[in-house]
N, C-alpha and C positions, 0 to 999 in steps of 0.2 A: 583379491584382496587382503584377505584374509592372513597370506603368506607373509604380504609386502611389509605387511604393520608388527607382525613379529620377527621376520627380517630386521627390521627400521632399531623392533626392541634390544632389538640382541646388540647391533649397531651400538648402541648408545648405550645397554649394558655392560659391554667390554670398552668401553672407550672411559669411564665412570670406574670401570678395577683398573685400568691403565694408568690415568692418574691419580688413583689412591697412590698405586704400588708408587709411581713417580716419586708424589710428597712421601710416602712412609722412606724410598730411598735416599732422597735428599733430607728429608727431617733426620735422619740415620744417621751421616755423612759428614751433617751440623755438628752434632752431639760426640761422632765421633771424633771430629776435631778439636775440637773443644774440649773431650775430655784429654787426649794428648798434649793439647799448652798447656795447659794445668800440672800435669804431672809435668814436662818438661821442665815449666817455671821452677814448681816449689821442689825441684832439688838441686837446681843451680841458683836458689835464692841465698844470699848471704852476706856481709855489710866488708868495704872495703876501709879499712883503718888507716888513717890523716893523719900527721904530724903535724902539727902547724903549715899546710897544704902538703906535706911529703908524702905521697904514699908508703905505706910502712907492709901492704901486703891487703891481703884480704881471711876471712873469718870464717867458719859458717854459722856458728851465734853470739849475739853479740856477749852474750854469758860465758866463752873460751876466751874474749878480750880482756874482760874484769874479772877471769878468773886469775889469768896471767899479772897480771897488773895488781890484785891484791898479793900473789905472792910476792912480788918485786918490794912490794909497800914491804910486805911481813918481814922481810929480808934484811929490808934498810933500817928500820923501827928494833930490830933485836939489834944490828951491829950499830946506831950509832947513840942507843937507850934512846930513842922519843916515841913516842908514843901521836903523834904529830905529822907525820911525814907524808909528801903524796908527793906520787909519778909526774913531773910534767904537768904542764898545764897549755890545753892545745887540743885533747885528743880529739874525733872527729869520726865515727861511724857514720858509713853511709850506705845506706842498702843498693846492694848491684847485685849482677849476673856474676858469682865463680867459675872459676873453674880449675886453680888448685888451689882448696884452703890451704892454712899453718892449721896444724892442732899445735897444742894448749905449751909443750916442748918448745915448739918453732918458735912462738908468738913469745914465749920468753927469750931466750934468746935473739931475737933481733930485738925488740925491747932494750936489753942490757946493751949488744951492739951499737946503739945508733946514740949513746952518750947521750939520754934526756937529765937536762938537771932536774937539780932533788927542791919539791918546794916542801914549806914548811909553816904550818898557824899559825906566825907569827905574832910581835905587837911592836909598835912603830912608839919611842920613845920621845915627846915634847920639850922642850923647854922651852920654856916663853915663845909659846909657839913656831919655836926653830924645832924640828929635827937633827934628835941628835943620832941617832940609830934603829937597830934590828935587833929582839933576842927572838930565842926560839918556839916562848910561849906567855899567853897572854899573864901567865904563873909568876915566870920571872923577871917581868915588865914590873910590877909588881912590888918584885923582892929584890927590885936595882934600887927601885924606888923608894920605898921603905928603908934601906939602909942608908941612901943617900942621905935622906930628910933625916934621921937619927944620926950621921957622924955633924952635921953638916943645919941643924938646925939654926943656925940665926939668920943661914941666905934665904930670904922667903922668893925663891924664884916659881914660881909657876909651872908643875909639872905631873904630865899627863902621858899616857898611855893608850894606843888605840891597835884591836888587831888587825888583822891586813894575813896574804898571801907573799909568800918570797920566799926568793930561791933561796936556799940552805945557805949558800955561798955567800950572800949580804947579810949573814947574821955575823951579830959577838957575842962574844963567852959573858958571862958577871962579870967579871972582873973588867975585861974590856974597855964592859959599856959605863963599868960602876970609873972607870982612869974617866973617859969619855965628857961624865959627869961632871966631875972635879973640873978638867980641864976647862969646861964650856962655863964652868963660873967665877975662876978668875974675876 
């Protein structure tokens, strides 16, 4: 009887050992799979760049896209001599898996090739509640109003300006705005 008890104990010990080994192997495999998935997904995470619903491509980080936009805006600001110009209105970065991300120079080239309109933090000028036009800054709008009022002090029209974000192509220069105000006052 002593031998049977020893053999039973030995069988149970071996079974417990096998269970522990099986659990250890399963646990190790689960951890290995999770680590592999984490590394692969981290290496392929990035952003897809959309402009008004159209995909422009993929970037590794949002910083690459923002740097490209900043560079284009800086070049345009120097060209137009305005400090309130912005590239487009409607960009969207959506996190996604990427395969072939754009680098900084490629991103600039894609943005330039899309002919994305330039926007400016301008100001609408209203006379008696009706919009007369838009200039490229709030300061210019106030200067136009001041110039108009100094010339036409007898005309008591209510003039006001409201800051808005508009396409640069929809703005007027100082002289055109002043002419529009004079034409509207008659």
